[in-house]
N, C-alpha and C positions, 0 to 999 in steps of 0.2 A: 504494500500500500504506500502511496506517495504522500508526503507531508503537504498540507494544503495552505499553510501560512494564514491561519485564522486571524492572527494579529493584524494582518493587512486590512481586515474588514472591521477594525476596532470601532470606528465611528458608527457604522451601521449596527454592530452588535450593541453598543452602548445605547443607541436609540431604541432598539428592540427591547432591551432590558428596562429602559425607562418607561416604555409603553406597558410592559408587563406589570411593573411595580413603580408607579409614579410617586414623586415626592408628595407628602401629605403632612400638613402641620409641621411638627418637628422631626418627622421621619424623612430621611434622604431617599432619593430614587435608587433603584437597583443599579442603574448605570453608574452611579457615583460610588457605590460601595461593593457591588458584586462583580463588576467587570473584570477586575484583576483575578479574582477567584476563578471565574469561568475560563479565562484565558490560560491560567496556570493548570487547571485540571485538564483542559483540552491538550495542552502541551505534553502531558504525560501519556497520552494514548492516541495513536494514529486513527484508530477507529472512532473514538469520541470526537476528535478534531474534524474528521470527515463528516460525521453526522451533523455536527454544529454548522459546518460550512454548507452542507446541503440544505439545512434549515434556513440559513440566511439567503441562499440562492432561491429557495422557494418563496421567501418573503419578497425578494426583489422582483421575481417573476409575477407574483400576485399583485404587486404594486403597479406593474406595467400593463396589466391586462386591459384596463380601460383607457390607456394611452394618456393619462393625465400627469405622468411623471413618476419619479422614484419615491421610495418610502420616506426619505428625509424631508421631502417637500410637502408632505401631507400634513393635515391637521390631526389632532389627537384622535378624533372620532374615526377618521379614515384609517389611521394606523391600527386602531383597535379592530376595526372591521377586517383589515388585511390579515392581522394575526389570527382572527377567528377562522378565516378561510383557510389559512395554512394549517391551523389546528385540525380542521375537518379533512383536508386533503392529505396531510402527512402527520397523522396522530402520533406515530412512534417517534419521529424526529422531534416533533414539538414537545412531547413529554420529556425528552432528554434535556432540551433547552430549559424548560420550566423547572425541572428538578434541580439542575445545577445553578440556576438563577436563585431559587429559594435557598439552597444550601449556602451559597455565598452571601445572600442578603441576611437571612436570619441567623447566620453564624458570625456576622460582623459585630465587633465589639460596640460600635455606635448604636446599632439596632438593638442589640441585647440590652444595653444600658437604657435606651428609650422605652423598652418594654418593661423596665423595672426589674429585670433579672440580674443575677450576679454572673459576670463573665467567668469562665473557667469550665473545667470538665464536670460532667454530671457525676462521675464516680471518682474517688471513693465516697465523696460527700453524698451524692445522689439523693433520691427521694426516699423517705421512710415508707417501708412496706410492712403492713401489719402481718405478724406471723399467724399462721393458721394451721390447724391440725391437718396432716395429710390424710387423704381418704384411705381406707383399708382396701388394699389391692389383692388380698389373698385369694378371693374368688376368681379374679382375672388371671392371676398367675397359675392357679390350679387347673384352669382350662387347658393350659399348654398352648402350643402354636396352633393358630387357626388358619394358616396359609398352606398352600400346596408347595412342596419342595420340588424343584425341577431338576 
């Protein structure tokens, strides 16, 4: 597989991320805080970089369908509509973009702080889980295997 140089499409990617998660109140846009994360993750995998590049290509193609220009020249409503079309026509590719966008956005220290959470790992501190008695599995074990060995 050939490297696609997703970083060359940095401006388009930032605009797509900003459309997915726009700035709101004191929260930054995804393009401002998740862009570097998405590019860094893409740089670790040729397959992921290719998928993200194909997603951006689909965005550009969807923006040109009606002949009114590229994605960057569109208004917010048009950009959202374009992304909805790409989501419908390329659901697997779009899901990869959204997942890595959210990972970068909600994992960013600025967003974590604005959400009122403490930055840092979930474990070992983690969330408290109430201990519960384990169910008695003696009957299940006594049945023995219930599958056919081949």
